[in-house]
C-alpha positions as CSV (number, residue, x, y, z in Angstrom):
1,M,132.6,17.0,156.0
2,V,135.8,14.7,155.1
3,L,138.1,13.7,157.9
4,C,141.8,14.3,157.2
5,L,144.4,12.8,159.4
6,V,148.2,13.8,159.1
7,A,150.6,11.6,160.6
8,G,154.2,12.7,161.4
9,L,156.9,9.9,160.5
10,E,160.1,12.1,160.8
11,P,160.1,15.6,162.7
12,E,160.4,16.9,158.9
13,E,158.2,14.4,157.2
14,E,154.2,14.0,157.3
15,V,151.9,11.8,155.4
16,T,148.1,12.9,154.9
17,D,145.3,10.5,154.2
18,V,141.7,10.9,153.8
19,V,140.1,8.6,156.1
20,C,136.1,8.9,156.0
21,D,133.3,11.4,155.9
22,E,132.1,12.9,159.2
23,A,128.8,11.4,158.8
24,K,130.3,7.9,159.3
25,L,131.1,8.6,162.9
26,K,128.3,9.4,165.2
27,D,128.8,10.8,169.0
28,G,129.8,8.1,171.1
29,E,131.4,6.1,168.4
30,M,134.9,5.0,167.4
31,M,136.9,3.6,164.4
32,E,139.8,2.4,163.4
33,V,141.7,4.5,160.6
34,E,145.0,4.2,158.8
35,V,147.1,7.1,158.2
36,G,150.3,6.3,156.4
37,D,151.6,3.3,158.6
38,H,149.9,4.3,161.7
39,N,146.9,2.7,163.4
40,V,144.6,5.2,164.7
41,L,141.7,5.4,166.8
42,L,139.3,8.1,165.9
43,V,136.6,8.9,168.5
44,R,133.9,11.3,168.8
45,C,132.7,12.5,172.1
46,D,130.3,15.3,172.8
47,G,130.7,16.2,169.3
48,V,134.5,16.6,169.5
49,Y,136.8,14.6,167.7
50,S,139.8,13.0,169.1
51,A,142.4,10.6,168.0
52,I,144.9,8.4,169.9
53,S,146.9,5.2,169.0
54,N,144.7,2.0,168.4
55,Q,147.0,-0.2,170.1
56,C,146.9,-0.9,173.8
57,T,150.4,-0.3,175.6
58,H,149.8,-3.6,177.5
59,Y,149.8,-6.4,174.7
60,G,148.9,-4.3,171.6
61,A,145.2,-5.2,171.4
62,P,142.9,-3.1,168.8
63,L,141.1,-0.7,171.1
64,S,138.7,-0.2,168.2
65,K,137.3,-3.6,169.2
66,G,137.0,-2.5,173.0
67,V,134.4,-0.8,174.9
68,L,134.0,3.0,174.7
69,S,132.1,4.7,177.6
70,G,132.2,8.3,177.8
71,H,135.6,9.8,177.5
72,R,137.4,6.2,178.0
73,V,138.1,3.1,176.1
74,R,138.6,-0.1,177.7
75,C,140.9,-2.9,176.1
76,P,139.1,-5.9,174.9
77,W,141.9,-8.2,176.0
78,H,142.9,-7.5,179.4
79,G,140.7,-4.4,180.7
80,S,143.3,-1.5,180.5
81,C,141.5,1.8,180.1
82,F,142.7,5.1,178.4
83,N,141.2,8.4,178.5
84,V,140.5,9.2,174.6
85,K,141.0,12.9,174.8
86,T,144.3,12.7,176.6
87,G,145.5,9.2,175.9
88,D,146.3,8.8,179.7
89,L,146.1,5.3,181.3
90,E,143.1,5.3,183.5
91,E,143.1,1.5,184.4
92,Y,145.9,-1.5,184.7
93,P,147.2,-3.7,183.8
94,G,148.9,-1.4,181.0
95,I,151.4,1.0,182.5
96,D,151.8,3.3,179.8
97,C,149.8,6.1,178.0
98,L,149.1,6.5,174.4
99,P,150.2,9.2,171.9
100,C,147.5,11.6,171.5
101,H,147.2,13.3,168.0
102,K,146.9,17.2,167.8
103,E,143.7,18.4,165.9
104,N,143.9,21.2,163.5
105,S,140.5,22.1,161.6
106,E,140.8,24.1,158.3
107,S,138.5,24.4,155.6
108,K,136.0,22.0,157.3
109,M,138.8,19.5,157.4
110,L,139.8,17.8,160.5
111,T,143.5,17.6,160.6
112,I,145.5,15.2,163.0
113,F,149.0,15.4,163.8
114,S,150.4,12.0,164.7
115,V,153.3,12.0,167.1
116,Q,155.4,8.8,167.7
117,I,157.5,8.4,170.8
118,Q,160.7,6.5,169.7
119,G,158.9,4.7,167.0
120,Q,156.7,3.0,169.6
121,P,152.7,3.5,170.2
122,K,153.1,4.3,173.7
123,R,154.6,7.0,176.0
124,I,155.3,7.4,179.8
125,K,153.0,9.9,181.6
126,W,155.2,12.9,182.7
127,M,157.2,12.6,185.7
128,G,159.0,14.6,188.3
129,A,162.1,13.8,190.1
130,R,163.9,14.0,193.5
131,D,164.1,17.3,195.0
132,Q,167.1,17.5,197.4
133,A,165.4,20.1,199.4
134,V,162.8,17.6,200.5
135,L,163.8,15.6,203.5
136,H,161.1,12.8,203.3
137,T,161.5,9.3,202.6
138,V,159.1,6.9,201.2
139,M,160.3,3.3,201.4
140,L,158.4,0.5,199.3
141,L,159.1,-3.0,200.5
142,G,158.8,-5.5,197.6
143,G,159.8,-5.4,194.1
144,G,156.7,-6.0,192.3
145,A,153.9,-4.4,190.3
146,A,152.2,-2.7,193.6
147,S,155.6,-1.0,194.4
148,L,156.4,0.0,190.9
149,M,153.1,1.7,190.4
150,C,153.2,3.4,193.7
151,A,156.7,4.7,192.9
152,E,155.6,5.8,189.5
153,T,152.3,7.6,190.8
154,L,154.3,9.5,193.5
155,R,156.6,10.9,190.7
156,Q,153.6,11.7,188.5
157,E,152.2,13.5,191.2
158,N,155.5,15.5,191.7
159,Y,156.6,13.9,194.8
160,G,160.2,15.2,195.3
161,G,161.2,13.2,198.2
162,R,163.3,10.0,198.2
163,I,161.9,6.7,196.9
164,I,163.5,3.6,197.9
165,M,162.3,0.2,196.5
166,V,163.6,-2.8,198.1
167,S,163.5,-6.5,196.8
168,R,164.8,-9.5,197.9
169,D,164.8,-10.6,194.2
170,D,167.7,-10.1,191.7
171,L,165.8,-8.6,189.2
172,L,164.1,-5.2,188.7
173,P,160.0,-5.3,188.4
174,Y,159.1,-8.1,185.9
175,D,155.7,-9.2,184.5
176,K,154.9,-12.2,186.5
177,T,151.9,-12.8,184.7
178,R,154.1,-14.5,181.9
179,L,156.2,-16.8,183.8
180,S,153.7,-19.8,183.2
181,K,152.9,-18.7,179.8
182,I,156.4,-18.1,178.2
183,M,158.5,-20.4,180.3
184,N,161.7,-20.1,178.6
185,A,161.8,-16.4,178.5
186,E,164.7,-14.4,179.4
187,S,164.5,-12.3,182.2
188,E,165.5,-9.0,180.6
189,S,162.5,-9.5,178.2
190,L,160.1,-9.5,181.2
191,L,161.4,-6.3,183.0
192,M,158.4,-3.8,183.2
193,R,160.9,-0.8,183.4
194,K,164.8,-0.9,182.4
195,I,167.3,0.3,184.7
196,E,167.8,3.8,182.9
197,F,164.0,4.5,183.8
198,F,164.9,4.2,187.5
199,H,167.8,6.4,187.3
200,K,166.1,8.9,185.3
201,Y,163.4,9.6,188.0
202,D,165.5,8.9,190.9
203,I,163.8,5.7,192.3
204,E,166.4,3.8,194.2
205,V,166.1,0.0,193.9
206,W,167.9,-2.2,196.5
207,L,168.0,-5.7,195.0
208,K,168.7,-9.1,197.0
209,K,168.0,-7.3,200.3
210,E,165.0,-8.8,202.7
211,A,163.4,-7.0,205.7
212,L,163.7,-8.8,209.0
213,S,161.6,-6.5,211.0
214,I,159.9,-3.4,211.1
215,D,159.7,-0.6,214.0
216,T,156.7,1.5,213.6
217,N,157.4,3.8,216.6
218,K,161.0,4.4,215.4
219,K,159.9,4.2,211.8
220,T,163.0,2.0,210.8
221,V,163.1,-1.3,209.1
222,T,165.9,-3.9,209.7
223,F,167.4,-5.8,206.8
224,D,169.1,-9.1,206.6
225,D,172.6,-7.6,205.9
226,G,172.3,-5.7,209.2
227,L,171.2,-2.3,207.6
228,I,168.7,-0.2,209.5
229,Q,167.0,2.4,207.4
230,C,164.6,5.4,208.3
231,Y,161.3,6.0,206.6
232,D,158.7,8.6,206.9
233,Q,156.0,6.5,205.0
234,I,156.2,3.0,204.0
235,L,154.4,0.6,201.6
236,I,154.5,-3.1,202.2
237,A,154.1,-5.0,199.2
238,T,156.2,-8.4,199.8
239,G,153.6,-10.5,198.2
240,C,153.1,-14.0,198.4
241,R,155.4,-17.2,198.1
242,A,154.4,-20.6,196.9
243,K,153.5,-23.3,199.2
244,S,155.4,-26.3,199.5
245,L,154.0,-29.8,199.9
246,D,154.0,-31.3,203.4
247,C,155.1,-34.8,202.7
248,P,158.0,-37.0,202.7
249,G,160.3,-36.3,199.7
250,V,159.6,-33.0,198.9
251,D,163.5,-32.3,199.2
252,L,164.3,-34.4,196.2
253,E,165.7,-33.1,193.2
254,N,163.1,-32.2,190.2
255,V,160.7,-31.4,193.0
256,L,160.1,-27.7,191.5
257,M,157.9,-24.7,192.3
258,L,157.4,-21.6,190.0
259,E,158.4,-18.3,191.6
260,T,160.7,-16.6,189.2
261,P,162.1,-16.4,185.9
262,E,164.8,-18.9,186.7
263,D,162.2,-21.1,188.1
264,A,160.1,-21.0,184.9
265,R,163.4,-21.8,182.8
266,C,164.2,-24.7,185.0
267,I,160.7,-26.4,184.4
268,H,160.8,-25.5,180.7
269,Y,164.2,-27.3,180.3
270,A,163.5,-30.0,183.1
271,C,160.1,-31.4,181.5
272,V,161.4,-32.2,178.1
273,G,161.0,-36.0,177.5
274,C,159.8,-36.6,181.2
275,R,157.0,-38.1,183.1
276,T,155.6,-35.0,184.7
277,V,153.3,-34.5,187.7
278,V,151.6,-31.2,188.2
279,V,150.3,-31.0,191.8
280,G,147.4,-28.4,192.1
281,T,144.8,-27.0,189.6
282,S,145.1,-23.4,190.0
283,F,145.5,-21.0,187.1
284,V,149.2,-21.2,187.4
285,G,149.3,-25.0,187.7
286,M,146.8,-25.4,184.6
287,E,149.0,-23.1,182.7
288,V,152.2,-24.9,183.4
289,A,150.7,-28.3,182.4
290,A,149.2,-26.7,179.2
291,Y,152.5,-25.2,178.3
292,M,154.4,-28.6,178.7
293,I,151.9,-30.7,176.7
294,D,154.2,-31.0,173.5
295,M,157.3,-31.2,175.6
296,A,156.9,-33.8,178.4
297,S,156.6,-37.5,177.7
298,S,153.4,-37.6,180.0
299,I,151.6,-35.1,182.1
300,T,149.6,-35.9,185.2
301,I,147.7,-33.3,187.4
302,I,146.8,-33.9,190.9
303,G,143.9,-31.9,192.1
304,S,142.2,-31.4,195.8
305,S,139.0,-30.5,194.6
306,E,136.5,-32.4,192.3
307,L,137.2,-30.2,189.4
308,P,139.8,-27.2,188.5
309,Y,138.7,-23.8,189.3
310,Q,135.6,-25.1,191.2
311,K,135.6,-22.0,193.7
312,T,136.4,-19.3,191.2
313,L,135.1,-20.1,187.6
314,G,132.7,-22.8,188.9
315,P,132.1,-26.6,187.9
316,E,131.0,-26.2,184.5
317,L,133.9,-24.2,183.5
318,G,136.2,-26.3,185.3
319,K,135.0,-29.1,183.6
320,V,135.6,-27.8,180.1
321,T,139.3,-26.7,180.7
322,M,139.8,-30.3,182.2
323,M,138.4,-31.7,179.0
324,M,140.8,-29.4,177.0
325,L,143.6,-30.8,178.7
326,E,142.6,-34.3,178.6
327,E,142.1,-34.2,175.0
328,R,145.8,-33.5,174.7
329,G,146.6,-36.7,176.6
330,V,146.9,-35.0,180.4
331,R,145.4,-37.4,183.0
332,F,143.8,-36.1,186.1
333,Y,143.4,-37.5,189.7
334,M,140.9,-35.3,191.3
335,N,139.8,-35.2,195.0
336,D,143.1,-36.5,195.9
337,A,146.5,-35.4,197.3
338,V,150.4,-36.4,197.4
339,A,151.1,-38.6,200.4
340,E,154.9,-39.2,199.5
341,V,157.4,-38.4,196.8
342,Q,159.4,-41.4,196.2
343,G,163.1,-41.2,194.7
344,Q,166.0,-43.2,193.6
345,N,169.6,-41.4,193.7
346,R,168.0,-38.2,195.1
347,R,165.9,-37.8,192.0
348,V,161.8,-38.0,191.7
349,K,160.9,-41.8,190.9
350,A,157.2,-42.0,191.7
351,V,154.4,-40.1,193.4
352,K,152.1,-41.6,195.8
353,L,148.7,-40.4,196.3
354,K,146.7,-40.8,199.5
355,S,144.1,-42.8,197.6
356,G,146.8,-45.2,197.4
357,I,147.8,-45.0,193.6
358,T,151.2,-44.6,192.8
359,I,152.6,-42.5,189.4
360,E,155.7,-42.9,187.9
361,A,157.2,-39.8,187.5
362,D,160.8,-38.0,186.6
363,L,159.6,-34.4,187.6
364,L,157.1,-32.9,190.2
365,I,155.9,-29.3,189.8
366,A,153.9,-28.1,193.1
367,G,151.4,-25.3,192.6
368,I,148.9,-25.8,195.5
369,G,148.6,-22.2,196.6
370,V,150.5,-19.3,198.2
371,N,151.4,-18.0,201.7
372,P,151.8,-14.2,202.6
373,N,155.4,-12.8,203.1
374,S,154.6,-11.2,206.3
375,E,156.4,-13.3,209.0
376,F,158.7,-10.1,209.5
377,L,155.6,-8.1,210.7
378,K,155.2,-10.4,213.6
379,G,155.7,-8.6,217.0
380,S,154.8,-5.3,215.1
381,P,151.4,-3.7,215.9
382,I,150.5,-3.8,212.3
383,R,147.0,-5.7,212.2
384,M,146.8,-9.2,210.1
385,D,144.0,-11.7,209.9
386,S,143.9,-15.3,210.8
387,K,145.7,-16.2,207.7
388,N,148.5,-13.5,208.2
389,Y,147.1,-11.2,205.2
390,V,147.7,-7.4,206.4
391,I,144.4,-5.8,206.9
392,V,144.0,-2.3,205.2
393,D,141.0,0.1,204.7
394,K,139.6,1.6,201.4
395,Y,142.6,4.0,201.3
396,M,145.3,1.1,201.7
397,R,146.1,2.2,205.2
398,T,146.8,-0.2,207.8
399,N,145.9,0.4,211.3
400,I,149.4,2.4,212.1
401,T,149.9,5.8,210.7
402,D,152.1,6.2,207.7
403,V,152.0,2.5,207.0
404,Y,150.5,1.3,204.0
405,C,150.0,-2.2,202.3
406,A,149.3,-3.4,198.8
407,G,149.2,-6.4,196.5
408,D,148.7,-10.0,197.0
409,L,149.3,-10.2,200.8
410,T,146.6,-7.5,201.5
411,S,143.1,-8.1,202.8
412,F,141.2,-4.9,201.6
413,P,137.8,-3.9,201.3
414,L,136.3,-4.4,197.9
415,K,133.5,-1.9,196.9
416,M,131.8,-3.8,194.3
417,A,131.4,-6.6,196.7
418,K,129.7,-4.4,199.3
419,G,132.9,-3.5,201.1
420,Q,133.7,-7.2,202.0
421,N,137.4,-7.8,202.9
422,V,139.1,-9.9,200.1
423,S,142.5,-11.2,199.3
424,I,143.0,-11.2,195.5
425,G,146.1,-12.3,193.9
426,H,145.6,-10.5,190.4
427,W,148.1,-8.4,188.8
428,Q,145.9,-5.4,187.7
429,T,144.7,-5.5,191.5
430,A,148.1,-5.2,193.0
431,Q,149.1,-2.2,190.3
432,A,145.8,-0.4,191.7
433,H,146.5,-0.9,195.0
434,G,150.2,0.7,194.5
435,R,148.4,3.8,192.7
436,I,145.9,4.5,195.4
437,A,148.4,3.9,198.3
438,A,150.8,6.8,196.7
439,L,148.0,9.1,196.3
440,N,146.9,8.5,200.0
441,M,150.4,8.9,201.0
442,L,150.0,12.4,199.4
443,R,146.9,12.9,201.4
444,R,144.6,12.9,198.3
445,E,142.0,10.5,200.2
446,V,141.4,8.7,197.0
447,E,139.4,5.5,197.7
448,L,140.0,2.0,196.2
449,N,137.4,1.2,193.5
450,I,138.3,-1.5,191.1
451,V,136.8,-4.2,189.2
452,P,139.2,-7.2,189.3
453,F,140.4,-8.5,185.8
454,Y,142.1,-11.8,185.0
455,W,143.1,-13.8,182.3
456,T,144.4,-17.5,181.9
457,V,145.8,-18.8,178.5
458,L,145.5,-22.7,178.0
459,L,146.4,-23.9,174.5
460,G,146.5,-20.9,172.8
461,R,142.8,-20.2,173.9
462,T,142.3,-17.0,176.6
463,I,139.8,-17.3,179.2
464,R,138.9,-13.7,180.4
465,Y,137.4,-13.0,184.1
466,A,136.1,-9.6,185.4
467,G,134.3,-9.1,188.8
468,Y,134.3,-10.9,192.0
469,G,132.1,-13.9,191.9
470,E,132.9,-15.8,195.0
471,G,129.7,-17.0,196.7
472,Y,127.8,-16.5,193.4
473,T,124.4,-18.5,193.5
474,E,123.6,-18.8,189.9
475,M,125.3,-19.0,186.4
476,V,123.6,-17.6,183.3
477,L,125.4,-19.0,180.1
478,K,125.3,-17.6,176.6
479,G,127.0,-20.0,174.1
480,R,128.3,-23.7,174.8
481,F,131.2,-24.5,177.0
482,E,132.0,-27.3,174.6
483,N,132.1,-25.2,171.5
484,M,134.8,-23.0,173.0
485,K,132.9,-19.8,172.7
486,F,130.7,-18.8,175.6
487,L,130.1,-16.0,178.0
488,A,129.2,-17.0,181.7
489,L,127.7,-14.3,184.0
490,Y,127.9,-15.2,187.7
491,L,124.9,-13.7,189.7
492,K,124.5,-12.9,193.6
493,D,121.2,-11.5,195.1
494,D,119.8,-11.2,191.4
495,E,122.8,-9.0,190.1
496,V,125.6,-10.0,188.1
497,V,128.9,-9.6,190.1
498,A,131.2,-11.4,187.6
499,A,131.7,-12.7,184.2
500,A,134.1,-15.2,182.3
501,G,134.3,-15.7,178.4
502,L,136.0,-17.4,175.8
503,N,136.2,-16.1,172.2
504,V,133.3,-13.4,172.8
505,E,135.4,-10.3,173.2
506,P,134.8,-7.7,174.2
507,A,132.0,-9.2,176.2
508,V,134.0,-9.4,179.4
509,S,135.3,-5.8,179.2
510,V,131.7,-4.6,178.7
511,V,130.4,-6.4,181.9
512,A,133.9,-5.0,183.6
513,E,133.0,-1.3,182.3
514,R,129.1,-1.6,183.5
515,L,130.6,-2.8,187.0
516,A,133.3,0.0,187.3
517,E,130.5,2.5,186.6
518,G,128.5,1.1,189.2
519,R,125.6,0.2,187.3
520,V,123.7,-2.9,188.2
521,I,123.5,-5.7,185.6
522,T,120.0,-7.3,186.6
523,K,119.2,-10.9,186.3
524,A,116.6,-10.0,183.7
525,E,119.4,-8.4,181.5
526,A,121.5,-11.5,181.9
527,D,118.8,-13.7,180.9
528,V,118.0,-11.9,177.4
529,Y,121.2,-10.6,176.5
530,T,120.3,-7.5,175.3
531,T,122.3,-5.4,173.1
532,W,124.6,-3.9,175.9
533,L,126.8,-6.9,175.3
534,Q,127.8,-6.0,172.0
535,L,128.2,-9.4,170.8
536,E,128.1,-10.4,167.0
């Protein structure tokens, strides 16, 4: 049998191409095919063919290079998952679904009609709107990914009540993962949804408004402009803010932190031709330093540990990333900290370290960690841990009825870590939190069950990470760190709990999918690298 696909270009125009013989595609396999100008993913599952767009709706990765498991395909770059039969999004960080191509079999031919949504290989899942007869209000505190996904999920589930999203920012929800990667980006280009989207689906957005307190008995929130707003259910997703340095001189001009698109643009223009010091070897700090290499006259990084990423990715990977930047002229002072920022005419002149070393500088960028934005909850009965992160259960519920919490300021039980409470500042994690909170606001009793997925970009190289490796006891390595092609598997109790990789796609997505399915990857499998890794 020959497979024949028909791609719709205009409502009245179609193009038909013969793409392959049926024998080329076995059950449980997928392949990329071209139909006219359309890039299509053809999949055979349970003897049935389906076809969807081959481009991930997140950053356009080819899904044919990803991981097919049952009825879903996982993106090789950032872990987004899609149902191959419906095209619906099943796992973040993507937020849109894929166009699904209609099938029509005639005379042993499989014909697929390709439908493009406004010329783009993506579509928004069906969403309802406000029903004025529904006297119920959901308030979303915070204008980030968790709140947006909560609002979208509520409308996708046909919630007809009022949705109010409140943000202290002056922007609609935007992609914060790009701030340290494209630092001169215009704010509009970072938006996850345009204002027309919020109007269409009746999601109110209040910008430049900050919550001062919450009364969980009266179900009200008091804001900085004096407004007191009632709610029926509330999601607290106010995130975290960057920690400031605690030393003399931090109030000098040209001491900057990265929190907003405006901050990113300030750093982009301020670093040109300057002697720049970056304090902190976090993912963001290292990305900012790498970004500035061809712009600043010199770059120095100050780290409090022996190596970057020591607790997260391990010393071996930390050493390699440090070497990558050192080869481009970046200097490191590790196991040290800033004692004083010295200035002249209110501008940074030098940075003095606790070790006694003084580094001449024109610009200092601090990236030493975050604090949760939970001060307004003090005095309320909402339970927090010793670090002021809000504690939730597996349904994203706090200890107070109708109060939910999601995102970076949350301490939540991670199923793959045997229910251990963790705080993870990952974009994809915050999105999943928002969705689960919405479903449980609607009394669906859906548990959070995710595999954290993260990526960092240094000098054009992307290191991908999946799982939760804190406390790992052993690492199994495939490839060589110094060759810039490797897969590191992190083990705890003789089981793989996380993976990090560079230039080995889709290996990290394969590990993520295995962990998501609840299937154990044993040390024996990790040691022999059997074919489940799907590596060349």
